[in-house]
GUMARSE-880843 format. One line per 10 residues: number of its first residue (from 1); their letters; for each residue x, y, z of N, C-alpha, C. Coordinates in steps of 0.05 Angstrom, whole numbers, plus 5000, padded with zeros to 4 digits. Layout:
NUM = A = X,Y,Z,X,Y,Z,X,Y,Z; ...
***
This chain:
1 = MLIRKARSTK = 2943,8418,6860,2935,8386,6857,2914,8376,6877; 2912,8390,6900,2889,8377,6920,2863,8377,6906; 2860,8405,6898,2832,8412,6883,2829,8394,6860; 2846,8390,6845,2844,8374,6820,2835,8345,6830; 2853,8334,6852,2845,8307,6860,2816,8309,6873; 2809,8329,6882,2778,8328,6898,2759,8325,6877; 2767,8345,6852,2750,8341,6835,2749,8313,6824; 2771,8305,6816,2770,8274,6805,2758,8257,6821; 2758,8252,6846,2745,8243,6864,2715,8242,6863; 2705,8268,6863,2675,8273,6860,2662,8266,6834
11 = IMKKFGASIA = 2677,8273,6814,2671,8255,6784,2672,8232,6788; 2681,8213,6797,2688,8181,6803,2661,8172,6821; 2661,8190,6838,2633,8182,6857,2611,8184,6841; 2604,8207,6826,2584,8213,6809,2579,8193,6789; 2597,8185,6778,2606,8165,6759,2591,8137,6766; 2602,8128,6786,2598,8109,6800,2565,8100,6810; 2557,8123,6821,2529,8129,6830,2509,8128,6802; 2516,8138,6779,2504,8135,6757,2501,8106,6752; 2529,8090,6752,2531,8063,6738,2511,8047,6760; 2511,8051,6786,2493,8037,6806,2464,8035,6797
21 = CLLIIFLWAL = 2457,8065,6792,2432,8071,6783,2422,8059,6759; 2435,8057,6740,2431,8044,6715,2430,8019,6719; 2443,7997,6737,2445,7971,6740,2420,7968,6754; 2408,7985,6772,2387,7973,6792,2359,7976,6768; 2368,7998,6749,2343,8004,6735,2343,7979,6713; 2364,7971,6703,2363,7942,6686,2358,7924,6703; 2358,7921,6726,2352,7898,6738,2324,7895,6742; 2315,7919,6749,2285,7921,6753,2273,7915,6729; 2280,7923,6704,2269,7924,6682,2268,7893,6676; 2288,7882,6684,2286,7853,6680,2271,7833,6696
31 = GWTDYFFEKP = 2260,7845,6718,2248,7836,6744,2262,7823,6763; 2289,7824,6758,2310,7806,6779,2312,7822,6804; 2302,7844,6810,2300,7858,6836,2284,7846,6856; 2260,7835,6843,2243,7817,6856,2255,7794,6875; 2276,7785,6868,2293,7764,6882,2299,7774,6906; 2306,7801,6908,2313,7812,6936,2297,7812,6957; 2268,7810,6944,2244,7815,6966,2227,7786,6970; 2237,7769,6957,2223,7745,6962,2227,7736,6990; 2202,7723,7003,2202,7715,7026,2210,7681,7029; 2225,7674,7051,2231,7644,7049,2208,7622,7048
41 = FSKFKWPPYI = 2212,7602,7034,2192,7585,7034,2178,7572,7063; 2202,7573,7083,2193,7558,7108,2172,7587,7120; 2166,7607,7105,2150,7617,7122,2117,7617,7100; 2116,7596,7086,2094,7594,7065,2066,7593,7081; 2053,7613,7069,2023,7618,7077,2002,7620,7057; 1982,7611,7055,1963,7622,7031,1941,7632,7037; 1929,7655,7023,1901,7663,7029,1878,7639,7026; 1861,7643,7040,1857,7658,7059,1867,7658,7088; 1893,7643,7087,1909,7642,7110,1888,7628,7135; 1878,7603,7129,1867,7583,7149,1872,7558,7149
51 = NVRKQVLLEL = 1867,7542,7167,1876,7510,7169,1853,7496,7152; 1865,7494,7124,1849,7480,7102,1846,7451,7108; 1865,7439,7123,1856,7408,7125,1833,7408,7141; 1835,7426,7162,1818,7424,7185,1788,7429,7177; 1787,7449,7161,1762,7448,7142,1746,7426,7126; 1771,7416,7113,1766,7393,7096,1753,7366,7111; 1767,7361,7129,1760,7344,7151,1732,7347,7161; 1726,7371,7169,1698,7376,7176,1677,7369,7155; 1686,7379,7123,1663,7372,7104,1666,7342,7102; 1688,7329,7103,1684,7297,7099,1674,7281,7119
61 = SGRPPSYLYE = 1671,7296,7144,1653,7281,7164,1622,7293,7162; 1614,7312,7145,1587,7316,7142,1585,7339,7161; 1604,7356,7179,1601,7376,7194,1605,7401,7186; 1588,7422,7192,1592,7450,7184,1617,7460,7186; 1629,7473,7162,1655,7488,7163,1656,7515,7181; 1678,7520,7188,1683,7545,7206,1689,7569,7191; 1689,7568,7166,1691,7593,7145,1675,7593,7127; 1669,7618,7114,1660,7621,7090,1678,7609,7064; 1665,7610,7041,1683,7594,7021,1694,7617,7006; 1724,7609,6999,1736,7626,6981,1724,7624,6955
71 = NDWAYYEPFH = 1722,7598,6946,1713,7594,6918,1685,7573,6927; 1661,7590,6913,1641,7570,6920,1628,7556,6892; 1626,7529,6898,1631,7515,6872,1605,7520,6856; 1583,7534,6872,1558,7539,6854,1562,7558,6835; 1589,7580,6839,1598,7596,6816,1608,7583,6792; 1611,7560,6795,1630,7543,6776,1615,7517,6755; 1592,7517,6760,1577,7501,6745,1587,7500,6715; 1588,7477,6705,1598,7475,6676,1578,7482,6658; 1588,7493,6636,1567,7501,6610,1553,7480,6602; 1568,7459,6599,1561,7434,6588,1574,7414,6594
81 = IPACEIIKEM = 1560,7389,6600,1574,7363,6608,1568,7343,6586; 1593,7322,6587,1589,7302,6565,1562,7279,6573; 1557,7265,6562,1536,7245,6564,1542,7227,6586; 1522,7221,6605,1529,7204,6626,1530,7168,6621; 1547,7158,6633,1543,7134,6627,1538,7120,6657; 1524,7101,6659,1521,7086,6684,1543,7064,6688; 1560,7067,6705,1579,7049,6711,1575,7026,6733; 1575,7005,6729,1567,6981,6743,1580,6974,6765; 1607,6971,6755,1628,6966,6777,1642,6990,6780; 1636,7004,6795,1644,7033,6803,1672,7033,6814
91 = DKFLLIIVKS = 1684,7008,6832,1705,7011,6840,1725,7001,6817; 1721,6996,6793,1740,6985,6776,1733,7008,6751; 1737,7032,6761,1727,7053,6733,1751,7070,6736; 1761,7080,6713,1780,7102,6711,1774,7119,6694; 1769,7147,6705,1759,7165,6688,1785,7179,6679; 1794,7182,6650,1814,7199,6639,1797,7225,6631; 1812,7248,6640,1800,7272,6631,1823,7293,6615; 1821,7298,6593,1839,7308,6570,1840,7339,6573; 1860,7351,6585,1854,7378,6583,1865,7391,6553; 1842,7404,6534,1844,7410,6507,1836,7436,6507
101 = SSLHFLERQA = 1843,7448,6483,1836,7479,6475,1810,7473,6456; 1789,7492,6454,1769,7487,6439,1773,7485,6409; 1799,7492,6403,1808,7492,6373,1821,7470,6367; 1824,7454,6384,1846,7428,6379,1826,7408,6370; 1818,7410,6351,1798,7389,6336,1813,7361,6330; 1835,7369,6317,1853,7346,6303,1864,7329,6331; 1874,7342,6349,1884,7335,6373,1858,7316,6384; 1838,7324,6390,1820,7304,6402,1816,7282,6383; 1810,7288,6358,1802,7265,6344,1829,7245,6342; 1849,7251,6339,1869,7231,6342,1873,7215,6366
111 = IRLTWGSVLN = 1868,7233,6386,1859,7217,6412,1839,7189,6415; 1814,7203,6401,1791,7183,6399,1803,7157,6379; 1816,7163,6366,1826,7141,6349,1848,7125,6357; 1860,7130,6377,1881,7117,6387,1877,7110,6418; 1893,7120,6437,1888,7113,6462,1859,7116,6474; 1846,7134,6465,1822,7144,6479,1796,7121,6465; 1808,7101,6451,1784,7085,6441,1785,7064,6461; 1804,7063,6479,1805,7039,6495,1779,7038,6525; 1767,7017,6519,1743,7020,6542,1744,7004,6565; 1761,6982,6555,1764,6959,6582,1790,6952,6575
121 = HSEFTIRTIF = 1799,6948,6604,1824,6933,6607,1828,6919,6627; 1833,6898,6632,1839,6884,6657,1823,6885,6674; 1798,6883,6669,1768,6884,6688,1759,6914,6695; 1782,6935,6685,1772,6960,6692,1757,6971,6668; 1737,6989,6673,1720,7005,6648,1741,7033,6652; 1744,7036,6627,1763,7067,6618,1739,7083,6602; 1740,7107,6616,1721,7128,6596,1743,7157,6592; 1745,7161,6567,1759,7188,6561,1738,7207,6555; 1742,7229,6564,1729,7255,6563,1749,7281,6558; 1740,7302,6545,1756,7325,6544,1750,7349,6558
131 = VIGRKPLSEE = 1761,7364,6568,1752,7394,6581,1760,7413,6566; 1747,7432,6562,1754,7453,6542,1738,7486,6556; 1746,7503,6546,1726,7530,6558,1711,7537,6535; 1698,7560,6537,1681,7569,6513,1698,7588,6500; 1687,7589,6473,1705,7609,6453,1680,7621,6435; 1669,7646,6453,1643,7660,6445,1658,7676,6417; 1637,7681,6403,1638,7696,6377,1663,7687,6354; 1668,7657,6361,1682,7646,6342,1674,7632,6317; 1693,7632,6295,1675,7624,6270,1676,7590,6274; 1691,7579,6292,1690,7551,6293,1672,7541,6314
141 = NEQLQEEINL = 1656,7561,6326,1634,7547,6345,1615,7527,6332; 1608,7533,6304,1590,7509,6290,1602,7483,6293; 1629,7484,6289,1641,7462,6282,1646,7448,6310; 1651,7462,6334,1653,7451,6358,1627,7443,6368; 1601,7453,6359,1576,7442,6373,1575,7419,6358; 1580,7413,6327,1572,7393,6315,1592,7371,6328; 1617,7375,6340,1634,7353,6347,1620,7344,6379; 1609,7367,6394,1601,7363,6420,1577,7343,6416; 1560,7348,6399,1535,7332,6394,1541,7307,6385; 1560,7300,6364,1572,7277,6355,1580,7258,6372
151 = HKDILVGDYI = 1601,7263,6388,1618,7245,6406,1606,7247,6433; 1597,7270,6446,1586,7267,6470,1604,7265,6490; 1627,7276,6483,1652,7268,6506,1666,7291,6519; 1652,7318,6506,1666,7342,6521,1652,7355,6544; 1672,7360,6564,1661,7375,6579,1672,7408,6579; 1646,7422,6581,1656,7453,6573,1652,7473,6598; 1672,7481,6609,1673,7503,6629,1659,7528,6623; 1646,7541,6640,1632,7566,6635,1654,7590,6634; 1677,7591,6618,1695,7609,6624,1706,7610,6596; 1724,7632,6592,1739,7637,6567,1759,7612,6566
161 = DSYRNNTLKF = 1758,7601,6538,1783,7581,6535,1811,7597,6531; 1824,7591,6547,1853,7608,6543,1874,7595,6564; 1897,7598,6562,1921,7588,6575,1918,7595,6604; 1909,7619,6610,1910,7633,6637,1886,7618,6647; 1867,7610,6638,1846,7591,6649,1849,7563,6654; 1875,7554,6660,1884,7525,6653,1877,7522,6681; 1873,7537,6705,1864,7527,6728,1835,7521,6736; 1820,7537,6718,1796,7534,6715,1783,7504,6700; 1804,7497,6683,1798,7472,6671,1805,7450,6692; 1825,7452,6708,1830,7437,6734,1811,7433,6755
171 = LSAVQFSFNY = 1795,7457,6761,1773,7454,6776,1750,7441,6759; 1745,7444,6738,1721,7433,6724,1731,7404,6725; 1754,7394,6719,1758,7367,6718,1758,7349,6747; 1762,7367,6768,1759,7357,6800,1728,7356,6803; 1716,7375,6798,1685,7375,6802,1669,7354,6785; 1680,7348,6762,1666,7328,6745,1671,7297,6763; 1700,7297,6770,1705,7273,6779,1696,7269,6806; 1690,7290,6824,1674,7289,6850,1647,7274,6849; 1638,7288,6825,1605,7279,6823,1604,7268,6797; 1613,7247,6791,1611,7237,6762,1580,7228,6755
181 = CQQNTVPYAF = 1570,7247,6741,1543,7236,6730,1525,7233,6752; 1525,7247,6773,1504,7244,6794,1507,7220,6810; 1531,7202,6802,1528,7179,6819,1548,7178,6845; 1574,7182,6844,1593,7183,6863,1617,7197,6852; 1639,7197,6870,1664,7203,6864,1674,7180,6853; 1691,7184,6827,1704,7166,6812,1727,7152,6830; 1735,7125,6831,1756,7116,6846,1785,7128,6835; 1789,7131,6813,1808,7141,6795,1809,7160,6774; 1824,7182,6777,1818,7198,6752,1847,7203,6743; 1850,7208,6720,1878,7212,6705,1869,7238,6683
191 = FVDDDYLVLV = 1882,7258,6698,1883,7287,6679,1903,7284,6665; 1902,7288,6637,1924,7297,6616,1924,7313,6595; 1941,7323,6586,1940,7344,6562,1938,7329,6537; 1926,7343,6518,1917,7334,6493,1943,7332,6478; 1964,7336,6478,1992,7325,6465,2004,7300,6478; 1995,7280,6495,2010,7262,6502,2003,7235,6495; 2017,7218,6494,2016,7190,6484,2009,7179,6511; 1988,7164,6517,1986,7146,6537,1979,7119,6530; 1996,7094,6546,1991,7071,6546,1973,7060,6567; 1949,7058,6557,1927,7050,6576,1931,7026,6595
201 = QNLVAEVKKY = 1941,7003,6581,1951,6985,6592,1967,6989,6612; 1987,7004,6611,2008,7005,6635,1993,7023,6654; 1976,7046,6649,1960,7066,6665,1947,7048,6683; 1930,7029,6671,1917,7014,6686,1931,6998,6708; 1951,6986,6699,1968,6970,6717,1977,6980,6742; 1986,7013,6739,1995,7029,6754,1971,7033,6777; 1947,7041,6767,1924,7049,6784,1921,7025,6800; 1918,6996,6793,1918,6976,6810,1939,6969,6833; 1955,6982,6834,1975,6981,6852,1966,6994,6875; 1946,7014,6872,1934,7032,6897,1902,7025,6907
211 = DMNDRLYAGW = 1898,7029,6925,1869,7030,6937,1853,7059,6930; 1828,7058,6927,1811,7079,6918,1821,7101,6948; 1819,7091,6968,1819,7107,6987,1849,7117,7001; 1868,7111,6983,1898,7116,6986,1896,7149,6972; 1911,7162,6989,1914,7188,6980,1936,7198,6961; 1927,7187,6933,1942,7188,6912,1946,7211,6895; 1968,7222,6899,1977,7248,6882,1996,7242,6868; 2001,7233,6840,2027,7226,6828,2030,7238,6797; 2056,7236,6789,2063,7240,6767,2088,7249,6767; 2098,7267,6746,2123,7276,6746,2127,7293,6769
221 = KFDTRPFRTR = 2142,7296,6787,2146,7313,6807,2169,7339,6802; 2154,7361,6811,2176,7384,6813,2182,7398,6836; 2199,7409,6837,2209,7424,6863,2221,7451,6855; 2211,7475,6849,2224,7493,6831,2216,7521,6847; 2225,7539,6835,2221,7568,6842,2213,7587,6824; 2199,7608,6829,2177,7621,6809,2202,7636,6792; 2189,7645,6770,2205,7661,6748,2199,7685,6750; 2215,7701,6753,2218,7732,6759,2223,7746,6737; 2238,7740,6719,2249,7758,6693,2218,7767,6681; 2214,7792,6674,2198,7807,6669,2184,7798,6644
231 = FHKHRVSIAT = 2198,7786,6625,2186,7786,6595,2187,7746,6593; 2187,7736,6619,2182,7709,6613,2150,7700,6609; 2148,7683,6599,2116,7671,6596,2108,7665,6621; 2120,7655,6641,2111,7650,6666,2121,7666,6687; 2128,7688,6681,2135,7714,6699,2115,7710,6722; 2124,7713,6749,2106,7720,6768,2115,7741,6783; 2100,7754,6795,2111,7785,6810,2106,7777,6839; 2120,7789,6860,2122,7785,6880,2092,7792,6895; 2072,7808,6881,2050,7809,6894,2033,7784,6891; 2040,7773,6871,2023,7746,6863,2033,7722,6879
241 = YPFNRYPPYI = 2060,7722,6881,2071,7701,6894,2095,7709,6908; 2096,7710,6932,2116,7726,6949,2143,7707,6956; 2137,7680,6954,2158,7662,6966,2183,7655,6945; 2199,7642,6957,2227,7640,6937,2222,7613,6929; 2202,7591,6935,2201,7566,6925,2168,7562,6917; 2167,7543,6899,2138,7535,6901,2135,7509,6921; 2111,7502,6929,2111,7475,6941,2118,7449,6920; 2124,7426,6926,2130,7404,6908,2099,7403,6890; 2103,7395,6871,2079,7394,6859,2087,7372,6828; 2061,7365,6817,2060,7349,6796,2059,7363,6772
251 = SAGAVLLSSQ = 2074,7359,6750,2069,7368,6726,2043,7369,6714; 2028,7391,6708,1994,7389,6702,1996,7376,6675; 2016,7363,6659,2013,7347,6637,1995,7320,6641; 2003,7310,6663,1997,7284,6670,1991,7281,6700; 1967,7275,6711,1969,7273,6741,1949,7247,6740; 1957,7234,6765,1942,7213,6772,1931,7211,6796; 1905,7211,6797,1889,7217,6831,1870,7193,6837; 1870,7191,6861,1853,7168,6873,1822,7182,6888; 1805,7169,6889,1781,7182,6901,1783,7197,6923; 1799,7193,6945,1803,7206,6966,1818,7230,6963
261 = TIREMYYAIQ = 1836,7234,6945,1847,7254,6941,1828,7276,6927; 1816,7268,6908,1796,7280,6894,1779,7294,6916; 1767,7281,6928,1752,7292,6951,1760,7308,6967; 1788,7305,6969,1802,7324,6992,1806,7345,6981; 1812,7347,6952,1818,7371,6936,1791,7381,6928; 1772,7369,6924,1746,7389,6919,1739,7403,6942; 1744,7391,6966,1735,7407,6989,1759,7433,6995; 1776,7426,6992,1803,7447,6995,1802,7472,6981; 1789,7466,6950,1788,7482,6934,1772,7510,6945; 1752,7502,6959,1731,7520,6970,1745,7541,6988
271 = YTRLYPYDDI = 1769,7529,7000,1780,7552,7019,1812,7556,7013; 1811,7560,6983,1844,7563,6976,1838,7583,6953; 1853,7605,6953,1863,7629,6934,1867,7616,6916; 1857,7617,6885,1866,7609,6858,1891,7619,6853; 1904,7609,6838,1934,7615,6830,1932,7613,6801; 1944,7624,6782,1938,7627,6753,1951,7598,6741; 1972,7582,6753,1981,7562,6743,1972,7534,6753; 1958,7522,6737,1938,7499,6751,1959,7476,6766; 1986,7466,6755,2001,7449,6764,2009,7463,6799; 2017,7488,6797,2024,7501,6821,2004,7503,6841
281 = FAGILAKSLK = 1977,7509,6830,1955,7506,6852,1952,7483,6862; 1950,7462,6845,1950,7431,6855,1968,7427,6881; 1992,7440,6874,2018,7431,6891,2004,7447,6922; 1998,7475,6914,1985,7489,6938,1967,7476,6955; 1945,7462,6940,1929,7447,6951,1944,7420,6968; 1959,7408,6955,1977,7387,6968,1985,7396,6991; 2003,7416,6991,2013,7424,7017,1996,7431,7038; 1972,7446,7028,1955,7449,7050,1938,7423,7063; 1937,7404,7047,1925,7382,7060,1947,7361,7065; 1968,7364,7067,1993,7349,7071,1998,7324,7055
291 = LTVKHNKNMR = 1987,7327,7033,1987,7303,7011,2022,7297,7006; 2025,7273,7005,2052,7267,6985,2047,7269,6962; 2068,7280,6951,2075,7286,6921,2089,7269,6912; 2079,7247,6902,2093,7219,6891,2097,7221,6859; 2131,7215,6862,2138,7220,6835,2137,7194,6819; 2133,7195,6790,2131,7172,6777,2147,7181,6749; 2170,7162,6747,2184,7169,6725,2172,7156,6697; 2153,7145,6700,2142,7130,6674,2126,7153,6665; 2116,7171,6672,2099,7195,6666,2113,7217,6658; 2124,7218,6634,2145,7239,6622,2134,7261,6612
301 = FWKTAVSVEE = 2139,7280,6619,2129,7310,6619,2145,7321,6591; 2167,7312,6583,2183,7322,6561,2178,7315,6535; 2184,7323,6517,2179,7313,6490,2199,7295,6483; 2190,7277,6477,2213,7252,6475,2208,7229,6454; 2225,7209,6440,2220,7196,6428,2217,7170,6444; 2197,7154,6431,2189,7133,6448,2190,7104,6433; 2203,7086,6445,2206,7058,6430,2182,7035,6438; 2176,7019,6419,2157,7003,6426,2168,6982,6444; 2195,6978,6444,2204,6963,6466,2203,6966,6496; 2192,6992,6501,2194,6997,6530,2167,6990,6538
311 = KTLICAHGFE = 2171,6981,6564,2154,6960,6581,2139,6975,6599; 2146,6994,6608,2136,7010,6632,2124,7036,6630; 2130,7050,6603,2125,7074,6600,2089,7076,6602; 2081,7099,6614,2051,7105,6620,2045,7125,6602; 2059,7154,6602,2052,7170,6582,2078,7184,6578; 2075,7204,6553,2097,7220,6548,2085,7241,6526; 2100,7266,6532,2089,7290,6526,2103,7292,6494; 2087,7307,6480,2094,7313,6449,2082,7296,6429; 2061,7283,6430,2051,7266,6417,2018,7281,6408; 2019,7295,6383,1993,7302,6378,1987,7298,6346
321 = GERLSSVYNK = 1962,7297,6337,1956,7297,6313,1966,7268,6301; 1982,7273,6275,1991,7251,6260,2017,7239,6277; 2031,7251,6293,2049,7237,6309,2041,7220,6322; 2023,7224,6340,2008,7204,6364,1997,7183,6346; 1987,7185,6325,1972,7165,6303,1996,7147,6294; 2017,7150,6289,2040,7143,6273,2048,7124,6295; 2060,7139,6317,2073,7119,6340,2057,7099,6355; 2026,7109,6358,2010,7088,6370,2003,7066,6353; 2003,7070,6324,1998,7047,6308,2020,7027,6304; 2046,7040,6308,2073,7019,6316,2064,7002,6338
331 = FRAKGIL = 2058,7011,6365,2049,6992,6385,2027,6974,6376; 2009,6980,6364,1990,6964,6349,1997,6945,6335; 2017,6951,6318,2031,6929,6297,2044,6909,6317; 2052,6915,6337,2069,6896,6352,2053,6882,6364; 2030,6886,6370,2012,6875,6386,2010,6877,6414; 2024,6902,6424,2030,6910,6449,2004,6922,6462; 1988,6935,6443,1958,6945,6453,1936,6928,6455
***
C-alpha cells in the first residue's frame, strides 16, 4: 500500500513538473516570460547613458560638448531636398512635413489638392512637404522621379523606405526643420502622416497660442508599456528595451513642435541611441530633455468619422485618397475652409 502510494506521488510530481515545463515553454514562445525580467521605469536610463540635457545646453550656447556623438548629422544628409522658398516673415511660418511612403502617390496627390493647398491663413505662411525614403530597383522609380521634378515638395532621406525606418524619417524632418533652406530653424513644425485630415485654420489657431521659444511638444499623448508578445507587430525584446513602461510620448501620426523644441531635439539626437519606433524615440528625447508632453484632444490618432459641424478639430487619422477628398470637399461646401 505504501509502495503504491509512493509510486503515485512520484508520478504526480513528474506530471506536475512536465506541465510546469510545458507552461514555461508556452509562455516563452509567446514572449510573456519577458515580463518577469523587465526593469521598473523608475530606473530608466538610455544609451549612451550621459546627461543629454547638459550636452544640449552646451550646444545651444555655442560651447563644445563633453562627449562624442552617438549620431553624427554628417551621416544623415538627405538624398534630395525640396525646392527652397524664401520666407519673408519667418516668425509667422508653419512648416508641415507629411510622413509618406515612396509608393503613396495617390495619398500625396489627395493632400496637395485638399488641405496641402492652403498656403496662407491668418497672416501665417504655410508650406506642406513630404518626407520619404529611397526605393532602389523599383519599377515605380521613374514615376516617383517625375513627381519629385513636377511638385518640388518631396524630401528624400538616404535610407530604404520602410516601416522600420520611420525613426529615420523623423530625423529627416527634424533636420530639415532645424535648418530650413539654409535660413534658420522654422518657428513651428507639424509632422503628420499621409492618412490624416488636417484643418489648417484650426492648426494655425493652435499654433498662435504659443511663442516659438516655448518648449512645445504636443499631440495625442500616450503612456504605455512595451509589447512583449512574440508575434505582435510591435514586439520589443528585453534586449532592445528592458523597462516596463515607455516614457510619455506623442502619437507619431501628428506632432506639433516649436522652434525651441526642434533645436533641442536636433542636438539631443546626437547623444541618444536610436529606437525603431519614431514616437517612442521622440518620447525618449523628451524625457532626456525634461520636456512637457502636452496632450491635445483635437489631434485624433484613431480612425473616426468627422462632422462638418466640429469647430475645434485640428486633425484626424484614417483619411487617405478619395475619403480625404470627399470629407474635405464637404467642409469646403459649407464655407468652413
